[in-house]
C-alpha positions as a LaTeX table, in Angstrom:
\begin{tabular}{lrrr}
\hline
Residue & $x$ (\AA) & $y$ (\AA) & $z$ (\AA) \\
\hline
Asp1 & 5.36 & 9.72 & 16.87 \\
Leu2 & 4.35 & 11.02 & 13.45 \\
Ser3 & 3.69 & 14.69 & 12.78 \\
Ile4 & 2.09 & 16.44 & 9.84 \\
Thr5 & 2.88 & 20.09 & 9.19 \\
Glu6 & 0.92 & 22.01 & 6.59 \\
Ala7 & 1.31 & 25.52 & 5.22 \\
Ala8 & $-0.96$ & 27.10 & 2.65 \\
Ile9 & $-1.27$ & 30.27 & 0.64 \\
Gly10 & $-4.64$ & 31.20 & $-0.77$ \\
Ala11 & $-6.88$ & 33.84 & $-2.25$ \\
Gly12 & $-10.59$ & 34.58 & $-2.28$ \\
Tyr13 & $-12.81$ & 36.37 & $-4.77$ \\
Trp14 & $-16.26$ & 37.90 & $-4.31$ \\
Leu15 & $-18.05$ & 36.90 & $-7.53$ \\
Ser16 & $-21.26$ & 38.66 & $-6.51$ \\
Pro17 & $-22.80$ & 40.05 & $-3.30$ \\
Glu18 & $-24.06$ & 36.52 & $-2.58$ \\
Phe19 & $-21.35$ & 34.23 & $-3.96$ \\
Arg20 & $-17.69$ & 33.85 & $-2.93$ \\
Val21 & $-14.95$ & 31.44 & $-3.96$ \\
Gly22 & $-11.53$ & 30.67 & $-2.49$ \\
Leu23 & $-8.55$ & 28.52 & $-3.46$ \\
Ser24 & $-5.39$ & 27.63 & $-1.56$ \\
Trp25 & $-2.17$ & 25.85 & $-2.51$ \\
Arg26 & $-0.92$ & 23.57 & 0.28 \\
Met27 & 2.53 & 22.34 & 1.28 \\
Val28 & 2.47 & 19.19 & 3.45 \\
His29 & 5.45 & 17.82 & 5.41 \\
Val30 & 5.50 & 14.53 & 7.32 \\
Gly31 & 8.19 & 13.64 & 9.83 \\
Gly32 & 8.84 & 11.55 & 12.91 \\
Lys33 & 9.45 & 7.94 & 13.86 \\
Phe34 & 7.59 & 4.78 & 14.83 \\
Ser35 & 8.10 & 1.18 & 15.92 \\
Thr36 & 6.39 & $-2.01$ & 14.86 \\
Val37 & 6.58 & $-5.57$ & 16.20 \\
Arg38 & 6.01 & $-8.95$ & 14.58 \\
Tyr39 & 5.69 & $-12.39$ & 16.15 \\
Thr40 & 6.42 & $-15.35$ & 13.90 \\
Gly41 & 6.31 & $-18.77$ & 15.52 \\
Ser42 & 8.85 & $-18.58$ & 18.32 \\
Thr43 & 10.49 & $-15.25$ & 17.41 \\
Leu44 & 9.50 & $-11.74$ & 18.45 \\
Ala45 & 11.03 & $-8.96$ & 16.34 \\
Glu46 & 10.89 & $-5.19$ & 16.89 \\
Val47 & 11.74 & $-2.73$ & 14.13 \\
Asp48 & 12.27 & 1.02 & 14.62 \\
Val49 & 11.90 & 3.49 & 11.76 \\
Asp50 & 13.49 & 6.88 & 12.47 \\
Asn51 & 14.24 & 10.16 & 10.67 \\
Ile52 & 11.09 & 9.90 & 8.54 \\
Ser53 & 10.84 & 12.84 & 6.18 \\
Ala54 & 8.84 & 13.84 & 3.09 \\
Thr55 & 7.50 & 17.11 & 1.70 \\
Arg56 & 4.90 & 17.48 & $-1.04$ \\
Phe57 & 3.72 & 20.61 & $-2.85$ \\
Asn58 & 0.81 & 19.31 & $-4.95$ \\
Ala59 & $-2.16$ & 19.70 & $-2.59$ \\
Trp60 & $-5.09$ & 22.09 & $-2.99$ \\
Lys61 & $-8.20$ & 23.24 & $-1.15$ \\
Leu62 & $-11.25$ & 24.83 & $-2.79$ \\
Gly63 & $-14.03$ & 26.68 & $-1.00$ \\
Leu64 & $-17.40$ & 28.04 & $-2.13$ \\
Gln65 & $-19.88$ & 30.18 & $-0.17$ \\
Tyr66 & $-23.36$ & 31.42 & $-0.92$ \\
Glu67 & $-25.51$ & 33.76 & 1.21 \\
Glu68 & $-29.16$ & 34.36 & 0.41 \\
Pro69 & $-29.78$ & 38.04 & $-0.59$ \\
Ala70 & $-32.08$ & 38.68 & 2.40 \\
His71 & $-29.40$ & 37.22 & 4.72 \\
Arg72 & $-31.74$ & 34.52 & 6.04 \\
Trp73 & $-29.48$ & 31.53 & 5.26 \\
Gly74 & $-26.10$ & 30.57 & 3.86 \\
Leu75 & $-24.35$ & 27.53 & 2.46 \\
Gly76 & $-20.70$ & 26.53 & 2.09 \\
Leu77 & $-18.69$ & 23.76 & 0.45 \\
Ala78 & $-15.01$ & 22.88 & 0.87 \\
Leu79 & $-12.93$ & 20.29 & $-0.99$ \\
Arg80 & $-9.45$ & 19.21 & 0.19 \\
Thr81 & $-7.59$ & 17.11 & $-2.35$ \\
Ser82 & $-5.82$ & 13.90 & $-1.36$ \\
Ile83 & $-2.04$ & 13.77 & $-1.41$ \\
Ser84 & 0.09 & 10.63 & $-1.60$ \\
Phe85 & 3.59 & 10.69 & $-0.19$ \\
Thr86 & 6.70 & 8.51 & $-0.15$ \\
Ala87 & 8.95 & 9.24 & 2.83 \\
Ser88 & 12.45 & 7.94 & 3.49 \\
Gly89 & 13.56 & 6.60 & 6.88 \\
Asp90 & 16.33 & 4.76 & 8.72 \\
Thr91 & 15.67 & 1.33 & 10.21 \\
Ser92 & 17.09 & $-0.65$ & 13.11 \\
Gly93 & 15.79 & $-3.68$ & 14.96 \\
Arg94 & 16.24 & $-6.57$ & 17.33 \\
Tyr95 & 14.73 & $-9.96$ & 17.96 \\
Glu96 & 14.59 & $-12.70$ & 20.54 \\
Thr97 & 13.11 & $-16.20$ & 20.74 \\
Asn98 & 10.82 & $-17.49$ & 23.44 \\
Ser99 & 13.24 & $-20.19$ & 24.53 \\
Ala100 & 14.59 & $-20.07$ & 28.08 \\
Gly101 & 17.58 & $-17.77$ & 28.49 \\
Ser102 & 17.24 & $-16.30$ & 25.02 \\
Ala103 & 19.30 & $-13.16$ & 24.46 \\
Thr104 & 18.24 & $-10.16$ & 22.39 \\
Thr105 & 19.99 & $-10.09$ & 19.02 \\
Ser106 & 20.39 & $-7.09$ & 16.73 \\
Leu107 & 18.81 & $-7.25$ & 13.28 \\
Gly108 & 21.17 & $-4.57$ & 12.03 \\
Thr109 & 20.29 & $-1.33$ & 10.30 \\
Gly110 & 18.99 & $-0.24$ & 6.93 \\
Thr111 & 16.71 & 2.17 & 5.11 \\
Thr112 & 13.08 & 2.07 & 4.02 \\
Glu113 & 10.51 & 3.95 & 1.99 \\
Ile114 & 7.13 & 4.59 & 3.58 \\
Arg115 & 4.09 & 5.15 & 1.38 \\
Asn116 & 0.71 & 6.48 & 2.52 \\
Thr117 & $-2.00$ & 8.99 & 1.62 \\
Phe118 & $-3.51$ & 12.03 & 3.28 \\
Pro119 & $-7.04$ & 11.42 & 2.02 \\
Leu120 & $-9.65$ & 13.47 & 0.22 \\
Gln121 & $-11.98$ & 15.48 & 2.45 \\
Val122 & $-15.32$ & 17.07 & 1.53 \\
Ser123 & $-17.20$ & 19.44 & 3.85 \\
Ile124 & $-20.64$ & 20.97 & 3.42 \\
Gly125 & $-22.27$ & 23.26 & 5.92 \\
Gly126 & $-24.77$ & 26.01 & 6.33 \\
Trp127 & $-26.78$ & 28.23 & 8.62 \\
Thr128 & $-30.32$ & 29.53 & 8.81 \\
Arg129 & $-31.96$ & 32.28 & 10.81 \\
Ala130 & $-34.73$ & 30.53 & 12.76 \\
Thr131 & $-35.80$ & 33.85 & 14.31 \\
Glu132 & $-34.32$ & 37.33 & 14.42 \\
Leu133 & $-32.41$ & 36.32 & 17.57 \\
Leu134 & $-31.59$ & 32.67 & 16.81 \\
Arg135 & $-29.32$ & 31.25 & 14.14 \\
Val136 & $-28.82$ & 27.50 & 13.65 \\
Phe137 & $-25.65$ & 26.01 & 12.10 \\
Trp138 & $-24.80$ & 22.57 & 10.72 \\
Gln139 & $-21.84$ & 20.94 & 8.97 \\
Tyr140 & $-20.98$ & 17.49 & 7.62 \\
Asp141 & $-17.41$ & 16.35 & 6.86 \\
Phe142 & $-16.43$ & 13.21 & 4.97 \\
Thr143 & $-12.80$ & 12.00 & 4.95 \\
Asn144 & $-11.84$ & 9.04 & 2.75 \\
Tyr145 & $-9.65$ & 7.22 & 5.30 \\
Ser146 & $-10.59$ & 3.78 & 3.91 \\
Lys147 & $-8.00$ & 4.50 & 1.22 \\
Asp148 & $-5.34$ & 3.80 & 3.89 \\
Ala149 & $-5.51$ & 0.01 & 3.98 \\
Ala150 & $-1.86$ & $-0.35$ & 4.99 \\
Leu151 & 1.28 & 1.64 & 5.72 \\
Glu152 & 3.50 & 0.43 & 2.89 \\
Leu153 & 7.14 & $-0.21$ & 3.83 \\
Asn154 & 9.73 & $-1.02$ & 1.16 \\
Gly155 & 13.29 & $-1.63$ & 2.35 \\
Ser156 & 15.07 & $-3.71$ & 4.94 \\
Val157 & 16.55 & $-3.80$ & 8.42 \\
Gly158 & 19.84 & $-5.63$ & 8.07 \\
Ala159 & 19.09 & $-8.59$ & 5.79 \\
Thr160 & 15.41 & $-8.74$ & 6.82 \\
Pro161 & 12.92 & $-7.20$ & 4.38 \\
Met162 & 10.33 & $-4.80$ & 5.75 \\
Thr163 & 6.65 & $-5.76$ & 5.66 \\
Asn164 & 3.58 & $-3.56$ & 5.42 \\
Val165 & 1.76 & $-2.46$ & 8.59 \\
Pro166 & $-2.02$ & $-3.07$ & 8.24 \\
Gln167 & $-4.25$ & $-0.08$ & 8.95 \\
Asn168 & $-7.69$ & $-1.06$ & 7.60 \\
Trp169 & $-9.11$ & 2.33 & 8.50 \\
Lys170 & $-12.75$ & 3.23 & 7.94 \\
Asn171 & $-14.00$ & 6.49 & 6.46 \\
Met172 & $-14.47$ & 9.32 & 8.94 \\
Asn173 & $-17.81$ & 11.09 & 9.22 \\
Val174 & $-18.16$ & 14.23 & 11.32 \\
Leu175 & $-21.46$ & 15.96 & 12.08 \\
Arg176 & $-21.56$ & 19.36 & 13.78 \\
Leu177 & $-24.66$ & 21.21 & 15.03 \\
Gly178 & $-24.69$ & 24.63 & 16.63 \\
Ala179 & $-26.84$ & 27.61 & 17.55 \\
Glu180 & $-26.35$ & 31.28 & 18.41 \\
Tyr181 & $-28.82$ & 33.31 & 20.47 \\
Thr182 & $-28.34$ & 37.09 & 20.58 \\
Arg183 & $-31.02$ & 38.23 & 23.02 \\
Phe184 & $-28.47$ & 39.35 & 25.63 \\
Phe185 & $-25.51$ & 41.74 & 25.62 \\
Leu186 & $-23.25$ & 38.73 & 24.95 \\
Pro187 & $-24.33$ & 36.10 & 22.41 \\
Leu188 & $-25.00$ & 32.60 & 23.74 \\
Arg189 & $-23.58$ & 29.81 & 21.60 \\
Phe190 & $-24.20$ & 26.07 & 21.79 \\
Gly191 & $-22.56$ & 23.26 & 19.83 \\
Tyr192 & $-22.30$ & 19.50 & 19.46 \\
Ser193 & $-19.91$ & 17.44 & 17.36 \\
Tyr194 & $-19.95$ & 13.72 & 16.51 \\
Thr195 & $-16.95$ & 11.96 & 14.91 \\
Ser196 & $-17.11$ & 8.35 & 13.75 \\
Gln197 & $-14.28$ & 5.97 & 14.67 \\
Val198 & $-11.80$ & 5.22 & 11.89 \\
\hline
\end{tabular}
């Protein structure tokens, strides 16, 4: 149960009738809790990490837009910077063996530091007027999730040191296609989106 809250303040500037630029400063907060289990030989251990909290203020997003002077097509680019965070959390845990009649035993409590990255994202998209009544839109997003090889945990639960949680994520690719038809009193819009598995 991890949540990410982001707030941003930004500004845009019209450099020319065709070209616009925007920049925002982002605040990112992560909070929540999670559990992880580990089986070693004949012992099954469960560790809970609670009260996770971290706030960072060093994230940015840049946007650029261009529209052809005759208003037949447009192009946009957005760049979201990556942001690494180290969050603190409280730990507790328990373990039991697979022998008959084994009781659950507490591992104790402790604290940990959790390190991870909200990755870089690049988006490029555009539109073109196929006819006077039909506009076609497209967009491609790339997010560098492969940077998150593991959720790094430094600390302990009781006398037991924490170990990293493997992620081994893949990069995310998103493709969006759309169209708008304005022949009728209400515009008709169609869209399709594909997102690769991370």
